[in-house]
N, C-alpha and C positions, 0 to 999 in steps of 0.2 A: 626782614623780609615776613617773618610770620605775622608781626603787627601791622605790615600793609596788606596783606591777605586778608586777615580779621577784620580790619576797616573796611575793605570794599566788600566784603560779605554781608557785614553789618549794613551798610549803606543800601545794598540791593535788597536786602529784606525789608528794611523800613520803605523803601521805594515803591515796591510792589503794591501794595494797599492803598498807596495815594493812585498810582495809575489805574486799580481797578476801580477806585472811586470816579476818576473822572471819565470812565469810558460810558458812552451814551446806553440809556437801556434800549432792549430789544423792543421795536415795534409791537404791539398788540395785532394778534391775527383778525382781519376783518371777518366779520360775521356773514355767513351764506343766506343768512334770514333777514329780511327787512319787513317792518311793520309799522304802517301809518295810518293815521286819522283824518276825517275832513268833516268840517261842519259848515253851513251855509243858508243865509237867509234871503229869499227872494221875494220881490212882490207879486209875482205870481210863477205858478209853476205849469211850463209848456212841455209837453210830452209829445216830440214830433211834430210842433207846432200847435197842438191842441191843448187847450185849457183844461188843466185836472183838479183846479181847486175855486173855480167859479169867480175867478177875477181875485180872489184873497191871497195873502201872502203863504208863503211856505217855509217851514223849517226844516231842513234836510241835513243827513249826516251818515258817515259809513265807515269802514274800517278795513285796509286793505293789507294782504299778507305776499310778499312775493319772496321766491329763491333766485338764487344766482343762477341757477339752471334756466330760467324763464319761465318756471311755474308759477302761477298765482290764485290767490282766492279771495273772496272780496262778499262785502254786505254794505248794502245802501239803503236807506230809508226816506220815508217824504209823507206828509200829511198829505190827503187829495179829499174831494168831495164826492157825494156819494153819486150826485147827479151826472158825474161824468163815465157813468158806467160801472160802478161798483155800489149794487143796491145795499144799502144798511153799512156801508164800510167807509172808513176815515184815514185808513193808512196801508200805505204801498212799502212792501219789504221785497228788495232784491239780491239775490244768491247767486252768484258767478264763479266761474273757474277758467282759466285756459292755460294757454302758453303764447310768450312773446320772444323773440329773436330779433337779429337786425344784420344786416350785410351793408357796411358802411352806412351811405344816407337812407338806406330803405329799410324800413321796420315790418316785421310780418306778425299778426296777431290773430290767434283762433281760439274759438271758446264756445262756452254754453252759460246761458243766463235764464233764471226763473224768477217770473214775477209774481207776487203773491200778497193777496188783499183779505186779511184775517178780518173775519165777522161777516163778510159778505154772502151774498145767496144768488148764485147764477141762475136760478130756476126762471126769474122774471124775463129772461134772455130768450126764453126757449118760442119758437115761432118767430123770431123776428128777421129770419133769412127768408127772402120772398123767394128765392130759387128753391128752398127746402123748407117749406113751411112746417111740417111735420117733424122736423130736429128738435131735439130737446136739449135744454141745459141744466147743470145741478152741480150741488157743491160751491166751494169758495170760488169767485173771479181769480184765475190765474194765467198765466201765459210761459210757455217755454220756448225759446229761441236758439239756435245754434248761428254762428257768425263767423266772419273771416274778414279780416280788415289788412290794409298795406297802407303805409304811409313814406314820405319822402319830402325831407326838410320840412317846408311847412303845410304839407298839403297832406290828407287823407282821406282814405276811400275805405268805406265799410258795408257789407250786405249780410243783413238779417234775415234768417227763416224760421217761420213758426212750426214746430214740430206738435204742438197742440192746436186746436179752436182758438184764434186770434182773440185772446182776453174774453174766452167762453163765447163768442159769438158763434153760433151753430155752424157747423161744416166749413170753418173759414180757416182749416190747417192749411198750410201751405202759403200762405200771406207772408209777403217780404217786404223788406224795406231797405232802399239803399242811400247811403249817406255821404256825400263829399263835403269837406270840412276843410278850412285854413285859419292858421293861428299865427300871426306874425309878429315878431319883437320889434316894437320901434325904439327902444333903449332908453334909459332913465326911467323905467318901471312902467312904461307905456306899452299898450299893444293894442292890437286890432284882431278881429276874427270874423268870419263868414261861414255860413253852411247853405246848403241845399239839399233838400231830401224828398224823396217819392214812395209814397205805400202802394203797393201792388196787391190789392185785395184779391184772394184767391177763391172763386164759386160762392161769393156772397153779395146779396143785393138787398136793399133796403124798399118799403113802398112808400111812397110820399102822395101828397094830393094829386098829381097829375101822372103817376106811374110808379116803374120801379128803376132803381140807379143804385150803379157801384159806389162804393164808399173810398175807392182810391184818390188820392189827392198829392198835390204837390205843396211843400212848406219850405222857408226860407227865412234866414236870418243874420243880420249885420250887427257889430256891436265894436266896443270899444271897452278896455280894463286898466286899471291903475294899481300898481301895487304899492301899498304904503306899510312898509314895517312888516312884511310878511302877512297883510290882509290884502286880498285883492278884491279892488271895487269895479262892479261892471255896471254898464248901460247897454242893453241890446233893443233893436227892433225886430220882431218876430210877426210873419203873417202867412198865411196859406190861401190856396183856393178850395179849400173843403167845403161841402155844399151844408151851410149851415141856417139857412132861413127859417126861422120861426113861423112865419106866416105861411109857408110850404112845409111845415113838419118834415123838414129836411135831418137827415141823420145827425148832423153835426150841431143840432139845436139842443142844447143841453140846460136840463132844469138845476134849480138851487139844492135840489135835493131828490133821493129815490130810496123809496123804503123796499125792503124785501119782498112786501105783498103787493108790489107795483105801483103804489101811490107815489105820486110825482108834487115837487114843490109848486109853489105858487108862481114863482118867477123863472124866466128863462131867457136866453141868450146864445147870439152864435159864438161857440166855442172854438172858431177858427179863425176869427176877426183878428185884423193885425193890432198889436198892442206895442207899449214899451215895457221893459222889464229892467226893475234895478236890483240888483244884487251885490252881496259881501260874503265871501269865501275866506276859509283860513284851512291849510293844512299843516298837521302837525305830527 
């Protein structure tokens, strides 16, 4: 009897470590923090439909942080052309933060975004507002907006409101932009997207050859994308009804350069004209 009890005890003792070794490891706790980066190359940079690089390519990239609570922060950057309203500047830096949440298929997004153009000098924008010709600008070109957005499945709607003068155009604070977009997954890596937006310029007009006019306009886009091993290739067509006739010296006629002393380049073009844009982007 004693031998039998001893044998059982020994067998149990040797079996326990084996069972412990076979037990699955406890899963690692998921981090509440997420950090991602993005990079992209575009044949032309269009912001709200308007050419920012005088038809030249743009290299863009940024970094985003988000917390499981819905809070997020980020930075995004792109080269720009000084003639697009950034005297002596060639870089755009965006800084933003906000909060996102969802209720089933409905998403909500609120935040604040600051556009900054280092090295620019806004003083050459002074007096450009035909409604307030004595208004002045100074310092670097910048713009601060608050926004609220909502999404449902493949549709999204976003409203942005400028707390500051809109890109340092004198007395243009309160300018806003409404953006309706759609992005639909076709399967097998293919997708289509579309957008229509409208700029509501507040208390700002410009003088051209036959009088003064608002800078408000509508822009639209339609595009197709293809995911290839995590690289997203895109082709889109972008157009606007912005007033950009260079023969009439309209507001959205941009020059190929703009110095901080007010000197303009020798070439000009309609910055709101329709164009096709090729792109390749990667998120990591």
